[in-house]
N, C-alpha and C positions, 0 to 999 in steps of 0.2 A: 282736631287740630283746626280746622276751618274755622270755627267760632271763638278760637282763642286769640288768632292773629286779627281777626276782623275786632273781636272787642277789644285789645290790646291797642290798636291803631284808633278805634272810636274814640276809646276812653282817654287816651293821651291828646287827641285832638281838644275833646270836651273839656279835659283838665285845664289845656292851654287858654282856650277860650274865657272860662270861668274865672282863670286867675286874672286875664288882661282886664275882664269886663269888671271884675271885683275892686280893682284898685283903685282906692280913694284919691278924691281929688279935693284936698284941703279939710277932708275929715278926718276924725282919729282914726289910727291904724287897727284894724281889729283883726288880726291873723286867725285866731281860733274859732271866730265868725267865718270867716271864709272858708276855712277849714271844713266848717260844719257844712256850709251851703255846698261847697263842690262833692261831699259825700250824698247829701240830700239828693242833688242835680243828679248824679251819677247813679244813684239807685233810682230816681225816677225815671230816667232815660233808660235802664236797663228792664224795668218793668214794662214800660210803654213797648220798648222795642221787642222785647219778648211776646206780650200779647198780640201785638201788630202781627208778628211773624206767624203765632199760632193761628189768628183769626184769618190770615192770607192762605193758609193751607189745609184749614179744617175743611172737613167734608160732614155735610148733615147725616144723621142715621147712624154714628157710630157707638151710639149709646153712652154708658157711663165714662169710658177710655176717653173721652176728650177733655175732662176734669185732669186725667192724669198727663196725658200730652201738653195740656197747657201748663200744668206745673213743670215739667221736664223743658218746655220752652222757656219759662222764667227761670230757672236754675240754670240754663245753657247761657244767661247773660252774665254770669260773674266774671268773666275778665274786663267787662266795661268798668267794673266797680274796684278792681285789683289793680288796672292801667291808672288809677286816679289817685293810688297812696303816696307815689313819689312826691307827687304836689302836696297832699294832705300832709305827709309827714315835713316837708318842707316848710310848710305852713306853720304847725306845730312848733319846730326848732325855731322858727323866727318870732314867735310869739314867747316861746322860752329863753331864747337868748337876746331878745330885745332888739333884733336886725330890722335895718331901715328897708320900710314899704318897696321903694321903688328897686333897690338892690335884688330883694327876695322875688319881684315879680319878673325883671329881667333874666335873673339867674334861674328862676322856674321856668320860662320860656325857653331859655336856652338849654337847659336841662330836658325838657319835652322835646323838642326838637332834635336832641342826641338821642334819644328813646325812639321818636318816630323814624329817625334813621337805622337804627338797630331792627325796630319792627320790620321794617321794611325789606331791608337785606336778608334776616334770617327767614321771612316769609317768602321771599324770591327763591334763595337757596333751596327751602323746603320743597317747592314746586318744580325745580329743574333747572332755573336760570343758573347760568355760568358765574363764577364770582364777579367778572368785572360787569355783567350786565344787572346782577344782583346789587352790588354797590351803586351803581346808577340809580335803580329802582329806590333803594334806600334814600339816596339823595333826593329823588322827588318828593319822598315821604316827609324829610326832613324839611324841604321848604314849605310845605304846609304850616309845620310848625313856627318857619323864619317869617311867612307872610302872617301869621297871627302876630308875632312881636312887633314886626314893623306897622301892622294895622293900629296896633295897640300905640306905638311912638306917634304915630299921625294923628291919630283920634283924641289923645290925651295930651 
C-alpha cells in the first residue's frame, strides 16, 4: 500500500510538471507527442527509482536472488506509471477532439491538483489521521499541484 500511495503522488506530480513543461510556446500543438513523452518519462523515472531503491538496500553475497529482488523492485514502481494515465488520457482526448492547448494544460494541472488532494487525503486516512487532519494533508498535497500551475503561469 505504501508504494501505491507514494507512486500515486510521485506520478501525479511528475505528470503535472511534464504537462507544464511540454506546453509549446508558439510551436504547433502536439498532444500525442506530449502524451508519449509523459509515458516515456514516467517509465524511465519508475525504472530509475526502482533500481536506486534496490541498489540502496542491496547487500553483497546474496547470490542469484539479487536479480529477483531487482525485478520486484522494478515491478513495485507501477503506480508511478498508472498515476500518469489521467494526464495521458487527457492529452489523447485533446488530440482527438482538437481542444486548445492552454485549456488542456490548465485543465490538466487542475485535474492533477484534485488528484493530489485525493491521494493525500486517502493516504492520511489510511495511516490513521482523523478526517479533518486528512483533508488538511490532502490540501497540502494539492498545493503542490497548484504551485506547479502557478509556476507555469509565471514562467510561460
